[in-house]
N, C-alpha and C positions, 0 to 999 in steps of 0.2 A: 402504692404507697409511695409518698414522695418524702425524701430526706430533709430534716431540719437543716437550716442554713448552718455551714460550717463555719462560718463568720461573716461580719457585716461588711462586705468589700464591694458596694455597688459598682465601682468603676471596673472591677474585674467582672461581673456579672455583665455589664453592659457591653463591655468589648467581646464577651462570649456570645452573646445575642447577634452583635453586628456581623460576627464571623459565622455565624450559624445561618443567619440570613443571606449570607453571601454564597456561602455553600449550596443553599438550595437554589439561589438565583443561576450559579454556574451550572447546576445540575440541570435546570430545565433549559438553558441555552446550549449545553452540551448535547441534549436530548434533541434538539431541533438541528443541531449540525448532522447528527448521525441519522436523523430520519430521514435526509435527502438521499440517502443510499439504503438504508434498510428498515424493514417495518416495524410498526410500533410494538407488537409483541415481542420481537426479536430483542429491541433495545431495551424495553423495560423488564424483560426477564433475565437478559446478562445483568442489570444493574443489582436486581434482587438478589440473584447468586452470588455476586461479589460481595455483596452486604453481608449477607448469611455465612459465606465462609470467613469474613474478616471478624464477625461476632465470634464464630467458634472458635477461630484460632487465637483471638485476642482477649476477648472479654469473658469467655467460658473459664479459662482456667483462673481467672481473678474472682469471679463472682459465683463459680460452682453452680449449686442447685438452685440458687436464686432466680437463675435466668432460665430454667426450664420448669419451675414451679408455679403453677396457678390454681385459683380457687373456681373459677367459673370458665371452664376452659370452652364450652360451647360458645359463650358471647365473645371470648378472645379471639376463637377463630373466626367467629361473623365478622369482627371488627377488622380483623387482618384481612379477609375475602373483600370487605367493602373498600379498605385503601388499596387492594391489588386493581379492583375494577376501576376506581378512581385513578390509579396511575396511568392504567391503560388509555382511559378515555382524554386524559391530559396530553399523552403521546398524540392521539389522532389529532385533536386540538392543535397542536403545536405544529403538525405538519401543515396546517392550513392557516394558522393566524400567527401576529406577533408575539413575542415573549411579554411584553409588558401588559398589553391588551389581556392577554389570557390569563395572566397572574393576578390580575386587577379582579377580574369575573370571578375566579377562584376564591377569592377573600370574601365573596359574599355569603359563603357558606357560614362562617361562625357567627355573623349576623342572623342568620335564620334559626340557627341553633338558639341564639339568645331568646328569640319570641317563642319557639316550640318547648324550650325547657319549662315552662309554666305549665302547660296541660300535660307534658309528657313525662316530665321528671318533677312535678309539684316544686319546681324553684319560682321565688318571685319574680314577677315581671312588671317593672314600673313603666313610667313615661319614656324615661330614657332608652329602652328598649325597642320601642315603637319609634321614635326619633331615628335611632341607628338605623331600623329597617328601613324607613323611609328614605333617608340619605344613602344608605346602601343601593336600593334598587333604583332610587333617581340617578346614582352616579353609573349603574351598570345600562340604564337606559340611554345615557349620553354616550356609553362607549359602543354598544351595538346598535346605534341610531341608523336609520335608514340613511344610505349614502356615505357611510364611514367607512366604506371601504374593505370591511372585515369579511370574510368568506361565511356565506350562512351555513354551511355545514359544519364549519369549525365552530360557529356559535352554538350549534345544537350540541356537538360534543362537549363543549366547555360548560354548558348549563346542564347537561346530563351528570357531569362530573359533579357540579355542585350540589344536585340532589344525592349523589350516592355519598359525596363527603358529609352530608348532613347528618345520615347515618353513622358514619364513622365516627364524627364528633360526639353525637348523642351518647354512643356506646361507650366512647373514652371518658367522657363525664359520669357514666354510671359505674365503669369498673375501676376509675380512679382510687375508690372508697376501698376497694378489696384486692386488688392486683399491683404488683411490683412493675415501677416503669421499665426497669430493664426486662423483664418477660414480655411485657407488652411489645417492646421495641422488636424482642427477638422473634416472637411469633408473628410480629407484622412482616420480619424479612421474610423468615422460613416459610409462611403460605404462598406469599409472590413467588419464591424461588421454586417451589414444587409446582405450582398452577401454570405458570411461564416455562418451566424446566420439562415438564410433559409435553408441551407443544413445540418444543424445539426442533424435532423431526420435521415439522411443516412450515416452521417458521425462519428456520435457518437456510435462508435464501438470499441470493444476491453474490456479488463478487466477493473474494476472499479479502478481509479488511487490510489495508496498509499498516504499516508499524503506527503510525500517527492514530489511525482510528481503532489500534488495541489499545493502545495508551487512554484515548477517549472513553473507549466503553469500560476500562478496568477504572478510570477515574470517576464514573458515574458511582458505581458501587462505593468508592472511597469517599466520594463528596457526601454521598447519603447519609453513610455512617458517622463520619466525623460532623456532618451538621446536626445529626439526631444527639450525638454525644456532647457537642458543645451547647446545645439548646437546652438539654436536661440539666448539664453542669451549670449554666448560669443562676438557675434557680437556688442553686447551694450557695450563692454569694450574695445574692440580692432579692428585695421581696417582689412578688408578681406585679404588686400594683406599679413598681417602677419599670419593670421588663416588658409586660405584656405589650404596651402602646408600641413599644420598638419592634415588635415583630413586623409591622409596616413598612420598615425599612427593606424589606424584602421588593417594595414596588419600585424603590430607588434604584434598586442594585440590577432588578429586572429591566428597568428602561436605560439603564447605563450601560448595562452588558448588549441589550438589543441593538442600542447606537454604536458601540464599538465593533461588534460582532459582524452584526448585518445591515449596518447603516440604517436601521429603521428609527424616525423621530415620530412618537405620537403627534396625532392633530390637537389643536389647542382643545377643543371640545372633549376628546377622550382624556388629555390630561386633566381636563376640571372634572371628569367622571372618575377617573383614577383619585383625584384628591378627596371625593365625595366618599369615596369607598374607602378612603385610609382614614377620615374622619368618623365615619361609621364604625369602622373597626377597633377605632382609639375609645370610643365611646363604650364599644361593648368589651373590651379588654380592661377598662377602669371600673367597672361595675362590681367592684369587692372581690375580685377573685383571689383566692388565698393559694392556689396552686397553677403550675404552668398548664395552659391548654395544650391539646395535642399538636404535634408539628404538623404543619401543613401538608398535604400530599405531596410527597417529593418524588 
């Protein structure tokens, strides 16, 4: 269930979306930094645990039972499991690939969902959906082209992420009509925290973290929680038709942080591919959506 706009304040909504996408790009970049010294299940798990603790400490006292009540609990948990798996696959991909290219390929998932929404969710799929799909796939082919310098195993991981994310997005659209957003956010965090928390005795390997690494670990959960909050809050101040295309500013943040932190500049053909994916995403986002899409796997 999505709350109605509290006011018509589009600038505030735009600023919140820009902040949310920056948080998601920061999260990916920090993931990549920590993955040089620690394994993906550990890094992903700590992020989910911190995220869950923040929601229990800050959000639960404010929202009470709303955060815990669901109507279709089984599907809510399956959706959360999909995002947990997608997050892990993203971690594996980021160990091997630049942030910008990885982010661009991940954004293929909503385009695929647009096409599949017809046969699976009985939604109307028009010519613009097929145009978006063609542009999106063309963009990804430019990014993963032979000779593009991307690690083949990393490409496999991120494409697997896309497949799992499609399931997550489809379930998100299905559950948006019956579930509160705050409950979906909480169970997404909780399932990830439990799943990866169980694995901690085996994944908690490597050297003891430095003070800086501890700060980075904590900031993963903080940035994820803050990004989710800002993303959801944005749609209370501005319509989805205005905000949804701006999700693709995430690609700009990812490229900028990749350059500032890792010194990586995408090749011209990769930039062209990222542009095609962004255009496909904007087409997808502007096809009359009345509610926010689920947050990209973060």
